[in-house]
C-alpha positions as CSV (number, residue, x, y, z in Angstrom):
1,X,102.5,62.7,17.1
2,X,101.7,62.4,13.4
3,X,98.7,60.2,14.4
4,X,97.6,62.9,16.9
5,X,97.8,65.6,14.2
6,X,95.8,63.5,11.7
7,X,93.2,62.7,14.3
8,X,92.0,66.3,14.3
9,X,90.6,65.9,10.8
10,X,87.5,64.3,12.4
11,X,87.0,67.1,14.9
12,X,85.6,69.8,12.6
13,X,84.7,70.5,9.0
14,X,88.1,69.7,7.8
15,X,86.9,66.2,6.9
16,X,85.1,67.8,4.0
17,X,87.9,70.1,3.0
18,X,89.3,69.9,-0.6
19,X,91.6,72.9,0.0
20,X,95.1,71.4,0.4
21,X,96.6,74.7,1.7
22,X,94.0,74.9,4.5
23,X,94.5,71.3,5.4
24,X,98.3,71.7,5.4
25,X,98.1,74.8,7.7
26,X,95.7,73.1,10.1
27,X,97.8,69.9,10.3
28,X,101.0,71.8,10.9
29,X,99.3,73.8,13.6
30,X,98.1,70.6,15.3
31,X,101.6,69.1,15.1
32,X,103.1,72.2,16.5
33,X,100.8,72.2,19.5
34,X,101.4,68.5,20.2
35,X,105.1,69.0,19.8
36,X,105.2,71.9,22.3
37,X,103.2,69.9,24.8
38,X,105.5,66.9,24.5
39,X,108.9,68.5,24.2
40,X,108.6,72.2,25.2
41,X,110.2,75.1,23.3
42,X,113.9,74.1,23.7
43,X,114.1,70.6,22.4
44,X,117.3,68.9,21.1
45,X,118.4,69.4,17.5
46,X,117.7,65.8,16.5
47,X,114.1,66.4,17.6
48,X,113.8,69.5,15.6
49,X,115.0,67.5,12.5
50,X,112.3,64.9,13.3
51,X,109.7,67.6,13.4
52,X,110.8,68.9,10.0
53,X,110.5,65.4,8.6
54,X,107.0,65.1,10.1
55,X,106.0,68.5,8.6
56,X,107.1,67.4,5.2
57,X,105.0,64.2,5.4
58,X,101.9,66.2,6.5
59,X,102.3,68.6,3.6
60,X,102.2,65.7,1.2
61,X,99.3,64.2,3.1
62,X,97.3,67.4,2.8
63,X,97.6,67.1,-1.0
64,X,96.6,63.4,-1.0
65,X,93.7,64.1,1.4
66,X,92.3,67.0,-0.6
67,X,92.4,64.9,-3.8
68,X,90.8,61.9,-2.1
69,X,87.9,64.0,-0.8
70,X,87.4,65.5,-4.2
71,X,87.1,61.9,-5.5
72,X,84.1,61.4,-3.2
73,X,85.8,59.7,-0.3
74,X,84.7,61.1,3.1
75,X,86.4,60.5,6.4
76,X,83.7,58.7,8.5
77,X,85.8,57.8,11.6
78,X,89.3,58.7,12.8
79,X,90.9,56.8,15.6
80,X,87.8,54.7,15.9
81,X,86.4,54.5,18.5
82,X,87.0,58.1,19.4
83,X,88.8,58.7,22.7
84,X,86.3,60.0,25.2
85,X,86.5,60.8,29.0
86,X,86.8,57.8,31.2
87,X,83.5,56.1,31.7
88,X,81.9,57.5,28.5
89,X,83.4,55.1,26.0
90,X,85.6,52.1,25.7
91,X,89.2,53.2,25.0
92,X,89.5,50.5,22.4
93,X,87.1,48.8,20.0
94,X,86.0,45.4,21.2
95,X,85.2,42.6,18.7
96,X,85.5,38.9,18.2
97,X,87.0,36.5,15.7
98,X,84.3,33.9,15.1
99,X,85.5,30.3,15.8
100,X,82.3,28.4,14.9
101,X,81.0,26.1,17.7
102,X,83.9,27.3,19.9
103,X,82.5,30.8,20.2
104,X,85.0,33.5,19.4
105,X,88.4,35.0,20.3
106,X,88.1,38.5,21.7
107,X,89.7,41.3,19.6
108,X,90.7,44.7,20.9
109,X,92.2,47.6,19.1
110,X,91.7,51.0,17.5
111,X,91.4,51.7,13.8
112,X,93.2,54.7,12.4
113,X,90.6,55.6,9.8
114,X,87.4,54.5,8.1
115,X,86.3,56.2,4.9
116,X,83.0,56.0,3.0
117,X,82.5,56.9,-0.7
118,X,79.5,59.2,-0.7
119,X,78.4,58.3,-4.2
120,X,78.5,54.5,-4.3
121,X,78.8,53.5,-0.6
122,X,82.2,51.8,-0.8
123,X,84.0,51.7,2.5
124,X,87.7,51.6,3.2
125,X,89.4,50.7,6.5
126,X,92.8,52.3,6.4
127,X,95.9,52.1,8.7
128,X,98.3,55.1,8.7
129,X,101.9,54.1,7.9
130,X,104.5,56.7,8.8
131,X,107.6,54.6,8.3
132,X,110.3,55.7,5.8
133,X,109.2,53.2,3.2
134,X,105.8,52.9,1.6
135,X,105.2,49.1,2.0
136,X,102.0,47.7,0.5
137,X,99.5,45.6,2.4
138,X,100.4,42.6,0.3
139,X,104.1,42.9,1.1
140,X,103.6,43.1,4.8
141,X,100.8,40.7,5.2
142,X,101.9,37.9,2.8
143,X,99.3,35.9,0.8
144,X,96.9,33.1,1.2
145,X,98.7,30.0,2.6
146,X,101.7,32.2,3.6
147,X,100.3,34.9,5.8
148,X,102.8,36.9,7.9
149,X,100.4,39.5,9.3
150,X,96.6,39.5,9.8
151,X,96.1,43.1,10.9
152,X,93.9,44.3,8.1
153,X,91.8,41.2,7.7
154,X,91.1,41.2,11.4
155,X,90.0,44.8,11.2
156,X,86.8,43.6,9.4
157,X,85.8,41.8,12.6
158,X,86.9,44.6,14.9
159,X,84.8,47.2,13.0
160,X,81.9,44.9,12.4
161,X,79.6,47.0,14.6
162,X,79.9,50.0,12.3
163,X,76.8,49.9,10.1
164,X,78.6,51.2,7.0
165,X,81.3,48.6,7.4
166,X,78.9,45.8,7.9
167,X,76.8,46.8,4.8
168,X,79.9,47.1,2.6
169,X,81.3,43.8,3.8
170,X,78.0,42.0,2.9
171,X,78.0,43.1,-0.7
172,X,81.8,43.2,-1.5
173,X,82.3,47.0,-1.3
174,X,84.7,46.9,1.6
175,X,88.4,47.7,0.9
176,X,91.4,47.4,3.3
177,X,94.6,49.3,3.0
178,X,97.3,51.7,4.1
179,X,97.4,55.4,3.9
180,X,101.1,55.9,3.6
181,X,103.1,58.9,4.7
182,X,106.6,57.8,3.8
183,X,109.8,59.7,3.3
184,X,109.4,59.7,-0.5
185,X,106.5,61.9,-1.4
186,X,105.8,60.1,-4.7
187,X,105.0,56.9,-2.9
188,X,102.5,58.5,-0.5
189,X,98.8,58.0,-0.6
190,X,96.3,55.1,-0.2
191,X,97.5,51.5,-1.1
192,X,94.6,49.1,-1.1
193,X,95.1,45.4,-0.4
194,X,94.4,43.1,-3.5
195,X,92.6,40.3,-1.6
196,X,89.3,39.0,-2.8
197,X,86.6,37.2,-0.7
198,X,88.4,33.8,-1.0
199,X,91.7,35.3,0.2
200,X,90.0,36.9,3.2
201,X,88.4,33.6,4.1
202,X,91.8,32.1,4.0
203,X,93.1,34.8,6.3
204,X,90.2,34.2,8.7
205,X,91.0,30.5,8.7
206,X,94.7,31.2,9.5
207,X,93.6,33.6,12.3
208,X,91.3,30.9,13.7
209,X,94.2,28.4,13.7
210,X,96.3,30.9,15.6
211,X,93.4,31.6,18.1
212,X,92.9,27.8,18.7
213,X,96.6,27.3,19.2
214,X,96.7,30.2,21.8
215,X,93.8,28.6,23.7
216,X,95.7,25.3,23.7
217,X,98.8,26.9,24.9
218,X,100.8,25.9,21.9
219,X,103.8,28.2,21.3
220,X,106.4,25.8,20.2
221,X,107.2,27.5,16.8
222,X,108.1,30.9,18.2
223,X,111.8,30.1,17.7
224,X,114.7,28.8,19.8
225,X,118.3,29.6,20.3
226,X,121.3,27.4,21.0
227,X,121.7,27.0,24.7
228,X,125.5,27.3,24.6
229,X,125.4,30.7,23.0
230,X,123.2,32.3,25.6
231,X,121.0,35.4,25.1
232,X,123.7,37.4,23.3
233,X,124.1,34.7,20.7
234,X,120.3,34.6,20.2
235,X,120.2,38.4,19.7
236,X,123.0,38.3,17.2
237,X,121.2,35.6,15.2
238,X,118.0,37.6,14.8
């Protein structure tokens, strides 16, 4: 529901708004409409508490968004590609991870947000994070040689058809990161990944290794559990 409320930023002139109060009111109205459609007027108390928590995060987001726009960052795309009626657009972006002479591994997904800096042409591919904690990209993804997640590096390939992304990637002006909406307001905002070109090449190599293993049907390292303990023992061991 938070993602749905945030999506409306791209639907009107709010993408250029630097008035945090106006942004806040529009976002809360959007959340209210989505909430009513999903749960109706008489929802359980626990859901009303969840809504209050969501509203608090959107209030902080409005401050961060207004400040980011004032710094020169403009929302280029939200929920890219945009959801359109059936037959008018793909529901997800389609890309490919290059594998050299082996062609490529298809990629499919939707990107929360793509920003462009109107003064210097920098581009940022951002993923909204609405969990309680404001984890950084480096913490969740790992590092070269020890990757745990490849989401943001793969977004470069997924959004490669966006002209601004392609141009920024070619000359080192592309940033990857999270736009965090955590419980603690002081930890909210944009957290960019620290990876340089060499680190991203290492991430691509790791992703290519995974893709080739998938094609070969190699899934031996996904973990095993002792036969005698059964499924319950396996769950308790996680």
